[in-house]
Each structure stands twice: as C-alpha cells, then as structure tokens.
C-alpha positions as a Python dict, from the first residue, in 0.01 Angstrom:
ca = {
    (1, 'X'): (0, 0, 0),
    (2, 'X'): (198, -262, 188),
    (3, 'X'): (34, -479, 456),
    (4, 'X'): (210, -384, 780),
    (5, 'X'): (27, -657, 975),
    (6, 'X'): (182, -946, 784),
    (7, 'X'): (516, -1075, 918),
    (8, 'X'): (744, -1200, 638),
    (9, 'X'): (1031, -1436, 708),
    (10, 'X'): (1263, -1262, 461),
    (11, 'X'): (1241, -932, 278),
    (12, 'X'): (1481, -893, -12),
    (13, 'X'): (1557, -531, -96),
    (14, 'X'): (1641, -520, -467),
    (15, 'X'): (1490, -706, -761),
    (16, 'X'): (1792, -748, -987),
    (17, 'X'): (1916, -1092, -1097),
    (18, 'X'): (2081, -1169, -761),
    (19, 'X'): (1779, -1053, -561),
    (20, 'X'): (1544, -1256, -781),
    (21, 'X'): (1753, -1570, -739),
    (22, 'X'): (1773, -1518, -363),
    (23, 'X'): (1392, -1498, -349),
    (24, 'X'): (1366, -1816, -557),
    (25, 'X'): (1605, -2002, -330),
    (26, 'X'): (1417, -1874, -24),
    (27, 'X'): (1101, -2012, -185),
    (28, 'X'): (1273, -2348, -224),
    (29, 'X'): (1338, -2333, 149),
    (30, 'X'): (965, -2265, 205),
    (31, 'X'): (1031, -1921, 349),
    (32, 'X'): (762, -1653, 338),
    (33, 'X'): (949, -1401, 124),
    (34, 'X'): (889, -1067, -44),
    (35, 'X'): (1092, -859, -288),
    (36, 'X'): (1089, -480, -270),
    (37, 'X'): (1213, -314, -589),
    (38, 'X'): (1230, 62, -656),
    (39, 'X'): (1195, 25, -1034),
    (40, 'X'): (860, -55, -1201),
    (41, 'X'): (987, -397, -1316),
    (42, 'X'): (1217, -672, -1197),
    (43, 'X'): (1563, -716, -1345),
    (44, 'X'): (1756, -419, -1207),
    (45, 'X'): (2032, -261, -1414),
    (46, 'X'): (2068, -570, -1632),
    (47, 'X'): (1711, -538, -1757),
    (48, 'X'): (1698, -158, -1758),
    (49, 'X'): (2036, -70, -1907),
    (50, 'X'): (2156, -378, -2093),
    (51, 'X'): (1856, -584, -2209),
    (52, 'X'): (2025, -680, -2536),
    (53, 'X'): (2378, -705, -2401),
    (54, 'X'): (2529, -1054, -2398),
    (55, 'X'): (2625, -1180, -2052),
    (56, 'X'): (2898, -1441, -2042),
    (57, 'X'): (2954, -1515, -1671),
    (58, 'X'): (2641, -1721, -1605),
    (59, 'X'): (2710, -2093, -1579),
    (60, 'X'): (2538, -2307, -1842),
    (61, 'X'): (2513, -2034, -2108),
    (62, 'X'): (2773, -1948, -2371),
    (63, 'X'): (2597, -1613, -2380),
    (64, 'X'): (2256, -1481, -2276),
    (65, 'X'): (2102, -1135, -2310),
    (66, 'X'): (2002, -932, -2007),
    (67, 'X'): (1638, -952, -2114),
    (68, 'X'): (1644, -1331, -2153),
    (69, 'X'): (1829, -1383, -1826),
    (70, 'X'): (1570, -1170, -1647),
    (71, 'X'): (1282, -1359, -1813),
    (72, 'X'): (1434, -1693, -1714),
    (73, 'X'): (1486, -1582, -1354),
    (74, 'X'): (1128, -1451, -1327),
    (75, 'X'): (990, -1775, -1470),
    (76, 'X'): (1192, -1965, -1209),
    (77, 'X'): (1080, -1727, -932),
    (78, 'X'): (711, -1767, -1018),
    (79, 'X'): (724, -2133, -915),
    (80, 'X'): (687, -2010, -556),
    (81, 'X'): (482, -1693, -616),
    (82, 'X'): (651, -1463, -363),
    (83, 'X'): (511, -1121, -278),
    (84, 'X'): (659, -860, -512),
    (85, 'X'): (642, -488, -441),
    (86, 'X'): (745, -278, -744),
    (87, 'X'): (797, 100, -768),
    (88, 'X'): (867, 91, -396),
    (89, 'X'): (1181, 225, -230),
    (90, 'X'): (1291, 139, 123),
    (91, 'X'): (1356, 459, 315),
    (92, 'X'): (1444, 319, 656),
    (93, 'X'): (1497, -8, 844),
    (94, 'X'): (1376, 6, 1203),
    (95, 'X'): (1489, -277, 1437),
    (96, 'X'): (1221, -386, 1684),
    (97, 'X'): (1256, -504, 2042),
    (98, 'X'): (1163, -861, 1944),
    (99, 'X'): (1442, -879, 1684),
    (100, 'X'): (1218, -819, 1383),
    (101, 'X'): (1226, -515, 1154),
    (102, 'X'): (980, -256, 1034),
    (103, 'X'): (1071, -132, 687),
    (104, 'X'): (950, 216, 605),
    (105, 'X'): (895, 249, 230),
    (106, 'X'): (748, 495, -18),
    (107, 'X'): (431, 282, -14),
    (108, 'X'): (387, 231, 357),
    (109, 'X'): (541, 2, 617),
    (110, 'X'): (611, -370, 613),
    (111, 'X'): (714, -615, 887),
    (112, 'X'): (985, -881, 846),
    (113, 'X'): (1196, -1119, 1052),
    (114, 'X'): (1507, -1077, 838),
    (115, 'X'): (1644, -870, 550),
    (116, 'X'): (1872, -943, 255),
    (117, 'X'): (2005, -631, 82),
    (118, 'X'): (2062, -690, -290),
    (119, 'X'): (2054, -341, -440),
    (120, 'X'): (2344, -385, -682),
    (121, 'X'): (2521, -55, -733),
    (122, 'X'): (2235, 143, -583),
    (123, 'X'): (2038, 413, -760),
    (124, 'X'): (2210, 495, -1087),
    (125, 'X'): (2221, 772, -1345),
    (126, 'X'): (2432, 786, -1661),
    (127, 'X'): (2735, 1012, -1683),
    (128, 'X'): (2632, 1282, -1926),
    (129, 'X'): (2826, 1445, -2205),
    (130, 'X'): (3033, 1734, -2073),
    (131, 'X'): (2902, 1967, -2344),
    (132, 'X'): (2599, 2193, -2363),
    (133, 'X'): (2331, 2079, -2604),
    (134, 'X'): (1956, 2109, -2652),
    (135, 'X'): (1796, 1884, -2385),
    (136, 'X'): (1519, 1802, -2633),
    (137, 'X'): (1777, 1599, -2825),
    (138, 'X'): (1781, 1336, -2549),
    (139, 'X'): (1614, 1015, -2667),
    (140, 'X'): (1600, 1160, -3019),
    (141, 'X'): (1956, 1228, -3130),
    (142, 'X'): (2137, 1156, -2802),
    (143, 'X'): (2087, 829, -2617),
    (144, 'X'): (2229, 696, -2291),
    (145, 'X'): (2062, 355, -2306),
    (146, 'X'): (2035, 96, -2582),
    (147, 'X'): (1728, -101, -2481),
    (148, 'X'): (1621, -188, -2836),
    (149, 'X'): (1872, -227, -3116),
    (150, 'X'): (1598, -184, -3378),
    (151, 'X'): (1574, 189, -3301),
    (152, 'X'): (1918, 223, -3465),
    (153, 'X'): (1838, 9, -3770),
    (154, 'X'): (1989, 135, -4099),
    (155, 'X'): (2120, 451, -3933),
    (156, 'X'): (2463, 605, -3888),
    (157, 'X'): (2546, 578, -3519),
    (158, 'X'): (2835, 703, -3309),
    (159, 'X'): (2911, 536, -2978),
    (160, 'X'): (3107, 744, -2725),
    (161, 'X'): (3311, 554, -2468),
    (162, 'X'): (3595, 308, -2432),
    (163, 'X'): (3486, 48, -2177),
    (164, 'X'): (3330, -296, -2210),
    (165, 'X'): (2973, -172, -2248),
    (166, 'X'): (3061, 87, -2515),
    (167, 'X'): (3250, -173, -2718),
    (168, 'X'): (2975, -432, -2682),
    (169, 'X'): (2709, -179, -2782),
    (170, 'X'): (2915, -88, -3090),
    (171, 'X'): (2954, -455, -3183),
    (172, 'X'): (2580, -518, -3143),
    (173, 'X'): (2494, -207, -3344),
    (174, 'X'): (2719, -322, -3626),
    (175, 'X'): (2460, -592, -3703),
    (176, 'X'): (2172, -347, -3756),
    (177, 'X'): (2311, 1, -3823),
    (178, 'X'): (2422, 139, -4159),
    (179, 'X'): (2756, 248, -4011),
    (180, 'X'): (2897, 258, -3658),
    (181, 'X'): (3169, 487, -3523),
    (182, 'X'): (3336, 446, -3186),
    (183, 'X'): (3472, 768, -3035),
    (184, 'X'): (3714, 740, -2743),
    (185, 'X'): (3951, 991, -2589),
    (186, 'X'): (4234, 737, -2558),
    (187, 'X'): (4408, 517, -2811),
    (188, 'X'): (4371, 217, -2579),
    (189, 'X'): (4038, 64, -2482),
    (190, 'X'): (3943, -64, -2136),
    (191, 'X'): (3736, -358, -2258),
    (192, 'X'): (3802, -730, -2237),
    (193, 'X'): (4074, -847, -2472),
    (194, 'X'): (3831, -1065, -2670),
    (195, 'X'): (3596, -769, -2722),
    (196, 'X'): (3879, -540, -2831),
    (197, 'X'): (3999, -805, -3078),
    (198, 'X'): (3645, -834, -3220),
    (199, 'X'): (3629, -455, -3249),
    (200, 'X'): (3955, -439, -3446),
    (201, 'X'): (3833, -694, -3701),
    (202, 'X'): (3487, -535, -3737),
    (203, 'X'): (3358, -273, -3980),
    (204, 'X'): (3330, -20, -3696),
    (205, 'X'): (3525, 298, -3766),
    (206, 'X'): (3737, 391, -3465),
    (207, 'X'): (3793, 758, -3382),
    (208, 'X'): (4075, 792, -3126),
    (209, 'X'): (4201, 983, -2938),
    (210, 'X'): (3911, 1223, -2973),
    (211, 'X'): (3676, 1398, -2732),
    (212, 'X'): (3334, 1530, -2829),
    (213, 'X'): (3336, 1903, -2750),
    (214, 'X'): (3028, 2030, -2938),
    (215, 'X'): (2702, 1912, -3094),
    (216, 'X'): (2500, 2083, -3366),
    (217, 'X'): (2187, 1988, -3558),
    (218, 'X'): (2232, 1963, -3935),
    (219, 'X'): (1935, 1875, -4159),
    (220, 'X'): (1776, 1630, -3913),
    (221, 'X'): (2113, 1481, -3828),
    (222, 'X'): (2361, 1546, -3551),
    (223, 'X'): (2708, 1683, -3621),
    (224, 'X'): (2975, 1601, -3366),
    (225, 'X'): (3276, 1825, -3331),
    (226, 'X'): (3569, 1605, -3232),
    (227, 'X'): (3877, 1752, -3068),
    (228, 'X'): (4195, 1548, -3081),
    (229, 'X'): (4351, 1504, -2739),
    (230, 'X'): (4673, 1700, -2671),
    (231, 'X'): (4638, 1867, -3009),
    (232, 'X'): (4461, 2153, -3183),
    (233, 'X'): (4336, 1919, -3458),
    (234, 'X'): (3961, 1885, -3498),
    (235, 'X'): (3723, 1676, -3706),
    (236, 'X'): (3349, 1666, -3760),
    (237, 'X'): (3129, 1360, -3779),
    (238, 'X'): (2764, 1364, -3890),
    (239, 'X'): (2541, 1087, -3757),
    (240, 'X'): (2176, 1001, -3709),
    (241, 'X'): (2220, 908, -3344),
    (242, 'X'): (2480, 935, -3069),
    (243, 'X'): (2490, 665, -2802),
    (244, 'X'): (2689, 775, -2495),
    (245, 'X'): (2840, 523, -2256),
    (246, 'X'): (3067, 699, -2009),
    (247, 'X'): (2954, 478, -1723),
    (248, 'X'): (2707, 546, -1446),
    (249, 'X'): (2701, 736, -1120),
    (250, 'X'): (2571, 526, -831),
    (251, 'X'): (2407, 660, -517),
    (252, 'X'): (2428, 439, -209),
    (253, 'X'): (2386, 710, 54),
    (254, 'X'): (2067, 543, 183),
    (255, 'X'): (2287, 269, 330),
    (256, 'X'): (2429, 514, 584),
    (257, 'X'): (2079, 575, 717),
    (258, 'X'): (2037, 200, 772),
    (259, 'X'): (2340, 197, 1008),
    (260, 'X'): (2521, -69, 807),
    (261, 'X'): (2901, -81, 824),
    (262, 'X'): (3038, 44, 492),
    (263, 'X'): (3372, 17, 317),
    (264, 'X'): (3405, 267, 30),
    (265, 'X'): (3026, 289, -19),
    (266, 'X'): (2983, -89, -9),
    (267, 'X'): (2838, -304, 268),
    (268, 'X'): (3097, -500, 465),
    (269, 'X'): (2994, -863, 516),
    (270, 'X'): (3162, -1174, 652),
    (271, 'X'): (3189, -1513, 480),
    (272, 'X'): (2826, -1584, 569),
    (273, 'X'): (2712, -1259, 399),
    (274, 'X'): (2614, -1119, 740),
    (275, 'X'): (2631, -746, 806),
    (276, 'X'): (2700, -578, 1140),
    (277, 'X'): (2328, -595, 1226),
    (278, 'X'): (2190, -937, 1329),
    (279, 'X'): (1953, -1087, 1069),
    (280, 'X'): (2044, -835, 800),
    (281, 'X'): (2250, -989, 520),
    (282, 'X'): (2376, -843, 194),
    (283, 'X'): (2472, -995, -142),
    (284, 'X'): (2572, -898, -495),
    (285, 'X'): (2759, -592, -619),
    (286, 'X'): (2673, -387, -312),
    (287, 'X'): (2888, -602, -79),
    (288, 'X'): (3259, -623, -17),
    (289, 'X'): (3476, -884, 154),
    (290, 'X'): (3827, -1019, 97),
    (291, 'X'): (3843, -1177, -249),
    (292, 'X'): (3510, -1035, -367),
    (293, 'X'): (3463, -1061, -746),
    (294, 'X'): (3192, -840, -897),
    (295, 'X'): (3018, -1086, -1126),
    (296, 'X'): (2656, -1197, -1152),
    (297, 'X'): (2789, -1550, -1104),
    (298, 'X'): (2940, -1449, -768),
    (299, 'X'): (2609, -1299, -656),
    (300, 'X'): (2425, -1617, -751),
    (301, 'X'): (2663, -1806, -522),
    (302, 'X'): (2620, -1558, -237),
    (303, 'X'): (2239, -1579, -242),
    (304, 'X'): (2202, -1937, -107),
    (305, 'X'): (2464, -1863, 159),
    (306, 'X'): (2272, -1560, 285),
    (307, 'X'): (1934, -1735, 274),
    (308, 'X'): (2066, -2043, 454),
    (309, 'X'): (2246, -1846, 723),
    (310, 'X'): (1948, -1616, 779),
    (311, 'X'): (1701, -1904, 808),
    (312, 'X'): (1937, -2084, 1047),
    (313, 'X'): (1946, -1771, 1262),
    (314, 'X'): (1567, -1725, 1249),
    (315, 'X'): (1471, -2089, 1294),
    (316, 'X'): (1763, -2270, 1466),
    (317, 'X'): (1539, -2565, 1550),
    (318, 'X'): (1486, -2650, 1184),
    (319, 'X'): (1721, -2896, 1014),
    (320, 'X'): (1899, -2740, 719),
    (321, 'X'): (1919, -2938, 391),
    (322, 'X'): (2258, -3081, 309),
    (323, 'X'): (2213, -3060, -69),
    (324, 'X'): (1982, -2884, -314),
    (325, 'X'): (1833, -3220, -419),
    (326, 'X'): (1691, -3258, -68),
    (327, 'X'): (1500, -2929, -78),
    (328, 'X'): (1222, -2979, -333),
}
C-alpha cells in the first residue's frame, strides 16, 4: 500500500523510457520523486512489446534494443533511488485546496505537490486476427508479441502485417528461424524505406497482397489459408508459428476523468509541457502540441523541460541551474 502521509515533490505517472528519464532528471534536481507504473516492471511498451527490437532514434547509439535501453535507463535511475510503485494504476487525481494533489490508485492514495503524466499511448492491447480460431492456440501457434527471438529458433514462421514493427520482426526472425514469411494485404509496405530495402534483399518470402482468412491445425503445425485481395485466388501456408503485428489499440479514456484538456485523445500542452491544470505536466507520446514528433528522443527532450518548469512553479525561490554540468 502507498503511504498517503508522505508528500512527494513530483509524481510521475508512467514508467516507460520517458517517465524513467524524467524521474532521473528530477533526482538530479534533488526532487523527492516517485514513479507509479501500472505494469509489473519498468520500461513500458518498449520493454513489454519490443524488448529485442532495435531502436534508432536515441542519440549516442547506432542501434539499441528495447531491453538494453530499459536496463540502461534503470541503471541511471538507481543513482537517486526514487520511490517506485509497480502494478499500480492511477484512478483519479484530486486537486487539494493547498494546491497539492491526492492520487487515488489501485493500491491506495498518495500525496504529491506536482504531477508529470508520461503514460505513452495509454493502456494497450494488440489488434487480433479477424478470424475465428481456437483460443488455446494463443502463445503456442499464434503470437502477438516477440519478447524472445529464441522461441522461434529453427522454426518456420509467418509474420502478418506491413508496418515498421512487422518488417523489423521479420528481419530479426530471419537470423534465428528456419524460414520466415511476411504476409501483408497490400503490395506496398508502410515501413521505413531502409527497412523495406533490407526486406527486399533478405531471404524472407513475401506473400502479398494476401489476407489470412482461416487457420487450421495440421500435424502440430498451423496451416494458414490466404485469400488474395480483390480476387478469388487462394493459397495455403503451413508454419510452426504465426506472429501477428496489426498494431495496437490504445485506451486513454482515464484522461477524461482527470479533467485534462484533450486533442484527439492526447493531452494538450504548451511549450513548457504544462497542461490546463496548474502543476500537472505531460510528456512523451501522450502529448500533442504544434510540431510534436512522436519519437523517444523527443520525449527525452521534453522531460527536463517539464521537470524544470514544475520545480520552478513549486519552488520559485530556488535558483534553477543554467546547465546540466551545474546540477551534480
């Protein structure tokens, strides 16, 4: 249970990469900070959905996996040992007469001077195949996450999808699987040009434009019935595993209960990352403002802005550092 008697300077809602970095920077500023994360571990979607996916928009790395980025951020965070509440969801934010907030969570209440919302895309679930199949096949034949590439080692794998993540999963699987197929309902892919070029020169067998319209079990393998788009032609494909990446459905409805101003399910902030409620700031993929770019790198830049502006609001008498070298 949370300690409702302790008054934190900053509570960061969300323990993804941007939330972790915000907590680290707040620690550098000697703030009393806590992270509240609904998942049982830090790292957010990057750690949960894409631990082996290469991330290319973090300065200083030509490429780093989601798992390694999370590990590095946690190692950095632990320098200041903030309070971390895992498996805890914030249900409501209650402004108090003295300008502080009581946060009602699934594990009790907590008291804070200021809040930084860093919940990424909100609660997420994968878009499922639009075909009926035995639900017992999930996590056996049919997978919606690729947390460990070794589970596909020396197997025949089909990847369904045509975006960046589907292409990157297919390219990663090529290194460990016996054979990889990529099934997409269009001839054109939506991935980055460099990824599409790598796909075309790989050993991955491309099946386009096909849609999966039935699944059957055949001698401990999975047979996919593929229907060609705008045609009556059909093919079958027998694989050991099917990895589906049709994207994810995000749920941000909780934000409406917090009385934050929204723009198309995202939190509207100004250039200082401030929301419509004093001393509540928001950063990362959940925010929108003119020129917003949805990259981890952008969120890393927004975190120090939000922390600095919030601390200035909370403690106007304190002199703010002019440069990071003057903080430590």
